[in-house]
LOKOLGU-348494 format. One record per residue (C-alpha): x, y, z; residue in one letter. Coordinates in steps of 0.001 Angstrom, whole numbers, plus 500000, padded with zeros to 6 digits. Example, Ala and Ser with C-alpha at 12.3 -4.5 7.8 and 13.67 -1.06 7.14 Angstrom:
// LOKOLGU-348494
     xx     yy     zz r
 512300 495500 507800 a
 513670 498940 507140 s
END
This chain:
// LOKOLGU-348494
     xx     yy     zz r
 335678 928968 839811 m
 334209 932452 839957 s
 337684 933936 839440 h
 338123 931788 836316 h
 334785 933002 834994 h
 335723 936619 835509 g
 339113 936234 833879 k
 338295 934331 830715 h
 334606 934039 830062 k
 334026 937696 830866 g
 336523 938595 828136 m
 334398 936690 825632 h
 331355 938771 826539 h
 333320 942002 826209 l
 334730 940981 822857 s
 331224 940134 821708 a
 330109 943688 822472 h
 332650 945030 819996 n
 330837 943186 817200 h
 327320 944011 818359 d
 326779 946695 815703 a
 327173 944026 813016 h
 325353 941128 814732 g
 322408 939157 813326 w
 319890 940584 815800 v
 321250 944124 815374 e
 320989 943730 811620 g
 317344 942646 811859 i
 316274 945110 814570 t
 318022 948081 812920 s
 315989 947683 809729 l
 313611 950572 809116 k
 310001 949991 808156 a
 310648 951253 804599 d
 313733 949053 804021 d
 313022 946465 801333 r
 314862 943836 803383 a
 311928 943817 805841 v
 309741 942310 803095 e
 311878 939163 802973 l
 311529 938690 806746 l
 307746 938510 806337 a
 306052 935114 806117 d
 305212 935821 802493 e
 307380 938334 800661 p
 305344 940566 798348 e
 307248 939750 795191 r
 306801 935993 794948 l
 308574 934347 791996 p
 306772 931309 790615 g
 309111 928771 792210 a
 308739 930169 795709 m
 306560 928054 797948 n
 304214 930130 800081 g
 301061 928136 799376 k
 300494 926764 802884 a
 300309 930104 804702 s
 298407 931698 801806 a
 295692 929043 801899 s
 295477 929286 805696 a
 295028 933067 805457 a
 292366 932690 802755 a
 290547 930071 804838 a
 290701 932328 807891 a
 289182 935220 805924 t
 286425 932974 804565 a
 285654 931590 808032 a
 285512 935091 809523 a
 283114 936182 806768 a
 280927 933122 807364 a
 280766 933805 811100 v
 279935 937472 810509 a
 277196 936451 808093 g
 275769 933962 810557 q
 275608 936532 813336 r
 274103 939233 811129 a
 271393 936961 809669 a
 268163 935968 811355 a
 268248 932686 813360 p
 268337 929841 810861 a
 267142 926237 811159 g
 269156 923524 812911 p
 271037 922433 809811 a
 272112 925946 808787 g
 273215 926912 812274 s
 275008 923622 812680 g
 277103 924095 809577 s
 277969 927704 810431 a
 279024 926785 813941 d
 280941 923829 812606 a
 282899 926188 810346 t
 283675 928086 813521 l
 284591 924871 815321 a
 286573 923095 812589 g
 288484 920492 814570 a
 292075 920909 813453 g
 290947 923458 810862 n
 293685 925838 809807 a
 291183 928680 809595 a
 290070 928408 813211 a
 293664 928062 814337 a
 294682 931160 812384 t
 291831 933281 813740 i
 292413 931973 817255 s
 296100 932794 816962 a
 295354 936304 815795 a
 292813 936894 818529 a
 294403 935393 821588 t
 297792 936935 822352 p
 296314 940429 822821 e
 293985 939639 825690 g
 295774 936576 826958 a
 297764 938314 829671 a
 294888 940521 830787 a
 292140 937995 831374 a
 292432 934281 832034 p
 290150 932295 829798 g
 290111 930233 826649 p
 292010 931488 823631 p
 289882 933800 821591 g
 287318 934367 824384 a
 285338 937468 823548 g
 287164 937890 820238 a
 285462 937870 816865 g
 283625 940090 814436 p
 281373 941437 817238 a
 283860 942310 820026 p
 282915 941018 823451 g
 279778 939167 822304 v
 279720 935402 821802 v
 276910 933433 820185 s
 276231 930202 822071 l
 275125 926981 820406 t
 271365 926535 820852 r
 270187 923275 822551 p
 268373 922099 819402 e
 271599 922554 817349 d
 273861 920809 819882 f
 273699 917354 818284 e
 274249 918483 814680 s
 277180 920760 815603 v
 278794 918013 817704 l
 278335 915382 814986 q
 279919 917586 812313 h
 282850 918464 814594 a
 283413 914748 815354 l
 283491 913884 811636 e
 286056 916610 810902 v
 288115 915570 813939 m
 288148 911865 812968 a
 289453 912629 809469 a
 292128 914995 810805 e
 293406 912769 813633 i
 293703 909828 811267 e
 295865 911955 808983 a
 298121 913836 811434 v
 298142 911583 814536 g
 297962 914349 817163 e
 295606 917213 818058 m
 294736 919387 821037 v
 291000 920177 821103 l
 289718 923319 822797 d
 286267 921911 823586 v
 283448 924399 824162 g
 285480 927587 823658 a
 284589 930291 821136 p
 286774 929764 818034 m
 287526 926340 819535 g
 286093 922884 818849 w
 282449 921809 818846 g
 279439 923476 820464 p
 279963 926705 822451 v
 278526 927351 825950 g
 278543 923879 827513 l
 276858 922750 830743 t
 278416 920016 832916 v
 276207 917380 831266 q
 276972 918593 827735 q
 280719 918603 828383 l
 280544 915016 829674 e
 278619 914055 826532 t
 281258 915698 824315 c
 284130 913901 826080 l
 282366 910516 825906 e
 281604 910929 822201 r
 285208 911980 821467 i
 286554 908844 823201 r
 284025 906640 821400 a
 285101 908023 817994 v
 288906 907934 818490 v
 289215 904595 820309 n
 288673 902435 817179 p
 291293 904607 815423 l
 293939 903519 818000 q
 294026 907031 819479 v
 293963 908004 823170 d
 291972 911024 824419 a
 293412 912663 827554 t
 291797 915527 829470 l
 294576 918092 830037 v
 292553 920867 831730 a
 288951 921791 832513 q
 287724 925192 833645 r
 284689 927454 834016 t
 284696 930696 832037 v
 282301 933618 831810 q
 281190 934392 828259 l
 279514 937659 827262 q
 276418 936938 825166 t
 273790 939226 823676 a
 271576 938541 826731 t
 274307 938989 829350 g
 277202 937032 830947 p
 276884 933234 831077 v
 279084 930730 832967 d
 280178 927894 830698 c
 282585 924961 830841 l
 285524 924424 828491 t
 288108 921646 828359 a
 291438 920968 826629 d
 291694 917416 825312 v
 294889 915859 823937 l
 294380 913285 821175 l
 297435 911189 820251 r
 297850 908002 818232 r
 299187 904896 819998 r
 302488 903385 818750 p
 302135 902058 815178 t
 304295 900601 812420 s
 304767 904117 810991 r
 306769 905026 814068 g
 306186 907912 816495 p
 305571 911529 815555 l
 308775 913541 815692 e
 309234 917208 816588 v
 312754 918670 816391 r
 313784 921513 818704 v
 317173 923221 818314 a
 318556 924282 821720 v
 320577 927487 821232 i
 321979 930277 823403 g
 325149 931933 824672 n
 328133 930029 826036 v
 327616 928871 829674 d
 323882 929665 829678 s
 322926 926062 830545 g
 321854 924468 827229 k
 323344 920998 827787 s
 322263 921085 831438 t
 318653 921778 830403 m
 318774 918946 827836 v
 320238 916583 830474 g
 317614 917499 833074 v
 314735 916978 830611 l
 315944 913746 828981 t
 317231 912039 832155 r
 314415 913209 834498 s
 316928 914367 837101 i
 317857 917671 838713 l
 321289 919241 838337 d
 323679 919569 841277 d
 325010 922962 840151 g
 328389 921395 839279 r
 327727 919873 835862 g
 326027 916571 836736 l
 323218 916880 834143 a
 325408 918101 831281 r
 327930 915290 831816 s
 325147 912853 830857 k
 324745 914325 827354 v
 328284 915243 826236 f
 329627 913246 823258 k
 333390 913853 823553 h
 335916 913687 826371 h
 337198 917215 825717 h
 333624 918512 826173 e
 333499 916991 829650 e
 336891 918476 830479 t
 336022 922033 829380 t
 332277 921885 830091 g
 331540 923286 826621 r
 329646 921612 823792 t
 331612 921654 820523 s
 329488 919320 818380 s
 325858 918764 817435 i
 324200 916343 819864 g
 320761 914810 819323 q
 318874 913751 822432 h
 315440 912224 822738 t
 312461 913004 824962 l
 309942 910149 824615 c
 306210 910682 825259 l
 303437 908087 825332 d
 299932 908400 823860 s
 298543 909848 827120 k
 301174 912590 827379 g
 303390 910971 830027 n
 307191 911282 829767 i
 308808 907853 829405 l
 312391 909012 830090 n
 313674 908108 833557 d
 317064 908378 835247 n
 318155 905067 833648 l
 317667 906507 830132 f
 320781 906290 827936 r
 321091 907508 824352 t
 322924 904297 823383 q
 320085 902054 824616 t
 317057 904247 823944 c
 315388 901836 821491 s
 313199 900332 824277 d
 311792 903775 825067 y
 311281 904608 821367 i
 309299 901382 820826 a
 306788 902482 823504 r
 306648 906148 822442 a
 303869 907820 820458 s
 305730 911099 820116 k
 309450 911879 820177 v
 310953 915295 820884 m
 314429 915451 819327 t
 316452 918055 821228 l
 319353 919186 819022 v
 321976 920423 821514 d
 324122 923057 819782 l
 327351 924807 820725 a
 327286 928240 822334 g
 330908 929364 821950 h
 331784 931894 819272 e
 334404 929688 817602 k
 331810 926930 817018 y
 329294 929264 815334 f
 329548 927532 811948 r
 328616 924238 813659 t
 325609 925867 815311 t
 324515 927492 812038 a
 324720 924054 810388 y
 322537 922588 813164 g
 319929 925326 812698 l
 319769 924850 808917 t
 320756 921227 808175 g
 318775 919492 810932 h
 315519 921173 809813 l
 314266 922067 813327 p
 310544 922727 813866 d
 311290 925167 816687 y
 314235 926809 818417 a
 314569 926955 822212 c
 316760 929942 823148 l
 318359 929436 826567 i
 319159 932708 828374 v
 321200 932746 831585 g
 319280 934940 834044 a
 322525 936215 835590 n
 324142 937017 832190 m
 321299 938473 830155 g
 320897 938634 826387 v
 324556 939006 825382 v
 327161 937616 822997 g
 326239 934608 820880 m
 322721 934565 822342 c
 321849 937436 819997 k
 323624 935829 817038 e
 321735 932545 817444 h
 318420 934380 817852 l
 319122 936385 814694 g
 319827 933262 812606 v
 316623 931598 813872 a
 314614 934733 813023 l
 316216 934928 809564 a
 315297 931283 808876 l
 311717 931867 810137 k
 312069 929177 812822 v
 309582 929925 815670 p
 311511 930621 818892 v
 310545 930188 822543 f
 312723 931332 825439 f
 313842 929541 828578 v
 315519 931736 831217 v
 317735 929507 833379 t
 319581 929919 836707 k
 316798 932028 838280 v
 317799 930570 841668 d
 321182 932357 841658 i
 320214 935569 839823 a
 319383 938651 841951 p
 315814 939815 841412 e
 316719 943126 839746 h
 319110 941359 837325 i
 316411 938819 836396 l
 313923 941637 835821 k
 316443 943478 833630 q
 317127 940306 831575 t
 313418 939763 830862 v
 312950 943452 829978 q
 315911 943391 827542 n
 314505 940259 825912 l
 311054 941847 825576 a
 312488 945026 824021 s
 314343 943020 821334 i
 311187 941047 820512 l
 309119 944200 819972 k
 311522 945706 817372 k
 310186 946186 813776 p
 312146 943361 812146 g
 311092 940830 814826 v
 307483 941753 815725 k
 306850 939064 818330 k
 304696 939361 821448 k
 306679 938433 824585 p
 304502 936305 826863 f
 305657 935271 830359 l
 304397 931740 831049 v
 303226 931308 834648 k
 300514 928629 834586 s
 299193 925578 832782 q
 296653 927843 831083 e
 299476 929935 829584 d
 301273 926785 828361 v
 298148 925602 826509 l
 297711 929020 824921 l
 301354 929176 823755 c
 301511 925592 822464 a
 298360 926165 820428 r
 299722 929333 818827 n
 303424 928532 818304 m
 302753 927776 814632 n
 301785 931387 813960 t
 305330 932604 814734 d
 303944 935780 816347 s
 304043 934682 819994 l
 307257 934415 822032 a
 306720 932375 825242 p
 309234 933026 828053 i
 309746 930387 830787 f
 311581 931109 834054 l
 313389 927957 835256 t
 316098 926529 837458 s
 317705 923159 836733 a
 318894 922879 840364 v
 315666 923641 842269 t
 313366 922394 839493 g
 311379 925642 839358 k
 309354 926015 836146 g
 310455 922663 834680 l
 306966 921135 834912 d
 305655 923919 832631 l
 308527 923374 830165 v
 307803 919613 830096 r
 304083 920231 829485 l
 304945 922684 826704 f
 307201 920144 824978 y
 304451 917547 825338 n
 301858 919746 823609 l
 304072 921283 820884 l
 302604 920331 817488 p
 304574 919515 814351 q
 305177 922754 812437 r
 304750 921225 808978 h
 301902 919083 807753 r
 304128 916112 806927 w
 301217 913857 806000 v
 300875 915761 802705 d
 304573 915350 801928 k
 304440 911596 802583 q
 302571 911177 799297 r
 305419 912735 797295 e
 308505 911032 795846 l
 311211 910228 798414 a
 313944 912711 799340 e
 316415 912188 802204 f
 319023 914797 803204 v
 322280 913549 804747 i
 323716 915461 807709 d
 326155 912839 809085 e
 328047 909780 807775 t
 329486 906764 809621 f
 331491 903652 808865 g
 330100 900860 811066 v
 332158 897626 811340 p
 330179 894674 810017 g
 327497 896916 808533 v
 329306 899236 806145 g
 328457 902816 805261 t
 325649 904412 807272 v
 324168 907831 806522 v
 322050 909798 809014 a
 319662 912601 808199 g
 316051 913656 807732 t
 313332 912391 805404 v
 312052 915551 803666 k
 309479 913858 801459 r
 307922 910490 800787 g
 308324 907101 802475 v
 311553 905052 802537 i
 311635 901259 803057 t
 314539 898738 803026 p
 315725 897313 799666 n
 314591 900388 797718 t
 317059 901972 795293 t
 317509 905735 795376 l
 319956 908071 793634 l
 322840 909288 795814 l
 324520 912560 794930 g
 325899 915001 793997 p
 329010 912809 793643 d
 332201 914195 795211 i
 334115 913805 791921 g
 331842 914782 789051 d
 328578 915991 790618 g
 326539 913115 789185 s
 323901 910961 790911 f
 324548 907222 791307 k
 322168 904432 792342 a
 322405 903294 795982 a
 320365 900520 797574 s
 319181 900725 801204 i
 320091 897666 803276 k
 318369 898535 806571 s
 316819 901465 808450 i
 317123 902570 812073 h
 314988 905238 813740 f
 316664 906427 816967 k
 318572 903103 817268 r
 315381 901082 816764 l
 315296 898858 813618 p
 312202 899804 811590 v
 310610 898724 808312 t
 309825 902244 807094 m
 310472 905916 807800 v
 308173 908687 806626 v
 308514 912398 805843 a
 309338 914404 808958 g
 311375 911704 810730 q
 315136 911495 811239 t
 316725 908150 810395 a
 319972 906237 809801 a
 320181 904255 806557 l
 322737 901494 805866 a
 323752 901554 802173 l
 324744 898519 800091 k
 328014 898549 798112 k
 328781 902187 798912 t
 332179 903185 800299 k
 332486 905630 803154 r
 334591 908021 801049 n
 331807 908255 798461 q
 329429 910033 800846 v
 329682 913366 802652 r
 327462 915806 804533 k
 325345 917785 802108 g
 324495 914899 799775 m
 320942 913657 799211 v
 319149 910394 798435 l
 316280 911024 796007 v
 313835 909024 793930 d
 315105 908577 790360 e
 311749 909795 788974 r
 312624 913277 790280 l
 315554 913336 787781 k
 317831 915199 790224 p
 320622 917448 788920 c
 323479 919165 790707 a
 323582 922954 790360 s
 326689 925080 790065 w
 324591 928240 790101 e
 321270 929326 791579 f
 319155 932478 791574 d
 318013 933889 794888 a
 315902 936711 796258 d
 318208 938138 798956 i
 318191 940883 801582 a
 321296 942435 803152 i
 320977 942819 806937 l
 324393 944367 807650 t
 327282 945304 805381 h
 329856 948040 805973 s
 330225 949083 802308 t
 328528 947898 799086 t
 328108 944455 797510 i
 328882 944044 793800 q
 329365 941079 791421 p
 332373 938857 792329 r
 331494 939220 796054 y
 331943 935937 797990 q
 330157 934662 801116 a
 329476 931369 802907 v
 325988 929982 802175 i
 324082 928009 804846 h
 321150 926435 802978 c
 319706 923414 804828 e
 322487 920767 804650 i
 324628 922841 802255 i
 327526 924828 803719 r
 329804 926223 801032 q
 331326 929474 799803 a
 329630 931008 796778 a
 330336 933973 794527 k
 327867 936542 793182 v
 328125 936371 789373 v
 325194 938613 788449 a
 322718 941014 790071 m
 319603 942866 788958 d
 321044 946033 790513 r
 324411 947720 790218 e
 325263 947477 793926 r
 323667 946564 797276 l
 323877 948209 800690 r
 322515 947340 804158 s
 318725 947021 804101 g
 318549 946425 800317 d
 316773 943564 798589 r
 317599 942178 795132 a
 317649 939107 792894 c
 321180 937744 792409 v
 322852 934690 790944 r
 325302 932781 793164 f
 327919 930350 791854 r
 329385 927702 794202 f
 333185 927829 794492 i
 334131 924196 795252 q
 331498 921784 793906 r
 327923 921670 792615 p
 325100 921078 795105 e
 321512 919833 795024 y
 319474 923005 795591 v
 315654 923131 795641 t
 313538 926213 794957 s
 311694 927866 797833 g
 314383 927089 800438 t
 315354 929818 802917 r
 319065 930342 803569 f
 321472 932700 805310 v
 324875 933889 804103 f
 327730 935509 806005 r
 331219 936856 805383 e
 333107 938629 808156 g
 330624 941115 809562 r
 328315 940904 806546 t
 325066 939089 807156 k
 322190 938390 804782 g
 319173 936182 804161 i
 317566 934838 801015 g
 315140 932457 799318 i
 316169 930217 796421 v
 313992 930992 793387 v
 315652 928959 790625 g
 318672 926802 789789 t
 321047 926329 786879 e
 321618 922603 786296 h
 325094 922269 784882 q
 326869 920463 783348 p
 324425 917525 783359 v
 321550 919378 781727 e
 323585 920735 778824 r
 325721 917715 777977 s
 323232 916628 775308 t
 323418 919960 773469 t
 327220 919830 773430 a
 327236 916289 772020 a
 325732 917549 768752 g
 328721 919856 768219 g
 331144 916948 768163 g
 332229 917377 771772 e
 330541 915018 774243 a
 329908 917045 777400 g
 329367 913973 779575 a
 332815 912553 778730 i
 334781 915764 779213 n
 333014 916855 782396 r
 335825 916091 784915 p
 338356 917895 782686 d
 336053 920866 782462 e
 335716 920989 786258 l
 339486 920973 786587 e
 339783 923667 783910 a
 337169 925713 785731 d
 339147 925481 788979 r
 342294 926547 787123 e
 340445 929552 785720 r
 339166 930494 789210 e
 342717 930310 790585 r
 344065 932410 787731 a
 341394 935052 788296 l
 342147 935109 792017 a
 345853 935699 791352 e
 345395 938375 788709 v
 342630 940189 790629 g
 339547 942117 789609 a
 341332 943917 786721 a
 342138 940676 784854 a
 341574 940921 781084 p
 338893 938750 779522 a
 341511 936727 777680 g
 342830 935242 780943 v
 339504 933504 781592 s
 339255 932162 778071 a
 342765 930778 777993 s
 342385 929372 781532 g
 339749 927025 780181 a
 342072 925918 777388 g
 340106 928015 774874 g
 337526 925245 774848 r
 334833 926504 777206 r
 334370 929265 779722 s
 333093 927041 782524 s
 331928 923551 783295 s
 328372 924361 782400 g
 328834 927418 780261 g
 327107 929317 783078 g
 325581 932670 782328 a
 326642 936099 783427 g
 323072 937401 783404 g
 320155 936292 785561 i
 318331 934646 782697 g
 321154 932248 781860 g
 323146 931936 778656 g
 324037 929426 775972 g
 326896 926963 775939 e
 330232 928583 775111 a
 331923 926207 772658 a
 334709 928455 771379 g
 337189 930969 772769 a
 335290 934057 771655 a
 331966 933234 773418 p
 333984 932160 776469 g
 335722 935529 776519 a
 332364 937281 776192 a
 330918 935482 779257 v
 334101 936151 781205 a
 333878 939816 780263 a
 330313 939993 781609 v
 331443 938399 784856 r
 334525 940573 785171 g
END
């Protein structure tokens, strides 16, 4: 077996090194601080077009600043009465408050490795000095914190409270009696709300106050809603990494609660296809479920089977969906689709301790970084890796994470305390936890399981549940006796059986047609509703299998959805050997969309590596449903780039009414126009870049330049009804 590895798999690693200079990670880490592409890798790019959605992080930052100012004011002012102090400390406490979380996240990673203690201990406007809650303010602070907590837990369904810690929850500087009081009051408040409160950890810490060091108690309490009709909370984690690093084995060990035998026992439990078992390599996207109850216990046992998991789902309060992706280079497009189309909350990068950060491991990490998906790292096979090799692997990983384009703090997780710290701060996308594990000996797996248990949802889905429904389709099935079934993720709203949504864009003409939902399954369990943030399978009435494909959506008709041939995007080039100009083509990975697109206009003459610009892309094969504010990646050969959608051109649907007035009904002639457009594209491809403008005009039969009369410039253009305007648009594009 070792000889086989050296002969074939070693070649793959060597071949990967040849492409390293043009890899995703190399492209990101080679960016200089003054490159404009770095701006797009930030959480909020400086130049924010109106359609771009950065409101959530902006409001969190504003709240954090306000909270910090309030705390500074409270400490600078003279001691106030009970009510004033209570409200100031409550601002500091803010159960589930984004401000406290943001400040805590900013404060903790620095000192976390140096001194054990609660996150944010000793951090704040006055470094090293903590103001404790006075005994007379204890009740008012606790009552306010409980009210905030009750409202938040009812909305989101899960929280981890850092009771008694500075920048945590509730009063600061607790005695044994006060901590017991806090825990009893928390249970009394959440029990009527059908929520369980579980003590995860309790510890004594030394806090520096103005009068000297004081020993205080803090506790971490997990609050989680019991199973309800709305179904369990769902957190999706994409499992990525190089070929043969142990991704499927790790998924098998976690979801089956077994240990591996070192010969493929665990991975054989999760493979979908026979050829995967034969070769030992994943070639498809597999979804596997880790079920957790309301007290944080793992329900999966060694009898767990994906086909019969509905019993476990019915008892679960939280579900971790592990999306097992392929590691081999030839399946990269499948893995990229899994990272974009399955909308993961987090990415788990598996690194083989004996192989290091090589090959596709870097590529997968680069795509996750480009899509702003928070990544944590699991180093496997530590039982067979020599100590110096393991040390080298961790050092290489840490050096990549510290590069300018990445800017993450590597953090080696060694204890339960570290797990709590990392789980609380994963949302900030600045911390990179590293776990050292072995699937054979079981080393480190208890910490990984605890981390999965405590991982929060990255998005606040409760706000999106109030919006109109939108469901993205990432897989289609034909089930005997049931009919057409589509699987995917609910992006917005609530979906129930017997509702009618619009299905599109249609394969033929790009339109949206009504489709009624017969029944809904969540992880093989029949349910009466699915809400934003959950994956689901929907059975459709009177819809043929050949009418649906990956990349289509089901949306509420009140949204008036339109398919777009063209869209404007703010893009950054990570690596490109020469320059990019109009007519350049690349493959776009934008959520569930995977299609080649052509650059038809740019706000600059040409682009090189590290540049940032606004460009207009035009899809080559068919129109797609594109929404503003979506991050995407594009690639072509060794070229790699990232972007954010800032606007779309709805054609031909939007402009059919204007054409009807000119005696030519756009809606009727649309399929002919699409065919004419394809003919024109083929003619241009044959003639080449030097084709005269007349070729384009005649290719469309002299009637129109394109199906939607798309514009050559960023701002768009009018409908081309005659040959002369058509030639003009073609000339701009040429």
